[in-house]
Structure formats: structure tokens, C-alpha cells
N, C-alpha and C positions, 0 to 999 in steps of 0.2 A: 504494500500500500504506500502511495506517495503522500506528501504533505497535503496536497489539495484534495485528494480523495478523503483523507482523514478529516480535514476541515469540513467538507460537505456533510459527512456523517455526523460529526460533532454538532454542527449547527442544527441538525435534525433533532437533537436531544435538548436544545435550549428551550426551557419552558416559557421564558419571557418573550422570546422572539425579537426580531429586529424591527421595532416600531419607530424609533427615532434615532438613527445612527449619527445624526448631526448635532445632537444635544448631549454634551458630556454629563449633564444632570439626569439624563434618562435613567430610569431605574435599572435597566439592563446593564448599562455601562457601570453604574455604581456597584451593583451586586457582583458583577464579574471582576471588577478591580479588587474588591474586598475578598472575593473568593480566591483570586490568584495569590494574594498575599497570605491568606490563611493556608492554602495548600503548600506554598513555598515554605511556610513556617513548619508545617508537618514534616516535610522532607528534612529540614534542618534539625527538628526535634528528634526524629528517628536516628539521624547521624550522631547527634549528641549522646543519645542513650547507648549507641553502639560503642562510642568512645569511652563513655563513663562506665558502663556496666560490663562491657565485653573486651576491654582493652583494645578496641578498634578492630576486632576480628569479626568479619562478616560471615554470617551463616547463609544458607540458601533461603531460609525464611526471611532474613533481613533483605536480601537481594530482591525477593518477590515483593515485600512490603514497600521498599523504595521504588521499585519499578511501578507499582500501582500508584504511589503518590506522585511520581513524575508524570504519569499519565494524566492525573488530575490537573497538574500544572499546565500540561500541554493542552488540555481541553479548554481551560480558561483563555489561554493565549489564542487558540484557534477562533473562539467565539468573539473575543475582543477585536481580533484582526478583521473578522467579518464585519463587525459594527463599524470599523474604520474604513471598510471598503477595500481591504487588501487581502491578498491570498497568503496562506502559510508559506507557499513557495517563495513569494516576494519577500516576506519577513526573513526567511532563511537566507536567501540570496543577498539581501542588503546587509545582514549581519556578517556574513562571510566576507563581503566586499570591505566592510568597515574594518574587520579584524586583519585582513590581508594588507590593507593600506597602513594600518598601525604597525604591523610587523615589518613592512618594507621601510617605514620611516623610523624604526627602532622605538616605537611608542607604545608597545604592548603593556609596559609597566607604567605606573603613574596614576594620576587621578584626573577626573573630569571627562565629560563626554566628547569634547572637541580636541582630543590630543592626537 
């Protein structure tokens, strides 16, 4: 499955639907942004527990749980991107272009979006 196929299927499970993708205060935008942060927090919480409780040793159950949480993060990204009118493929391509540019300029390290 490619990114765009995933996005199309993910959108089909969005209960709020794309009612007003031009208004950042639209409930869909707000709930998806909050959901994305929440799911990313669950990923980091699981990693913290593996570090704290298991001395950093991953089990297959840990891998499965993290994979599921990463899928939840990806769902929110797919739906937010749709609200913005962009495809997941475009998001992925733009991200790699940005990272490749930073690498070529020796700017992978550092702070700020415009490095």
C-alpha cells in the first residue's frame, strides 16, 4: 500500500468528515491536532517505560505496541493533510526534499525550521 492509498482509506474512517478545511477552528482540525499530539505522547510514553522498566530492551510485544501507536500517529497526519488539501505522498516528498537540502548544506543539526 502506498501513502495515498492509505490516506484515502484513513479519510474513510474520519467520523467528523471534511466540512470546512479552510477554517483552522473547524472542529475536525482541532480534534485531529489534539489527537496527533496525544498519540505522539503515547509513543513516547511507551518508549519511556521500555527505558525505565526494561533497561531499553524491546520485546516483540513492545514492537507491536509501538507499531500500533505509530499507526495512530500516521492516521492523524493523513487526515490533517487531507483537510489541508495535500496528499500523504506530497507530505513525504516535501519532507525528504527538506531533509536532503539540510544534509547537503550541513544543517541537519541545529534548531529552527529554516536552517
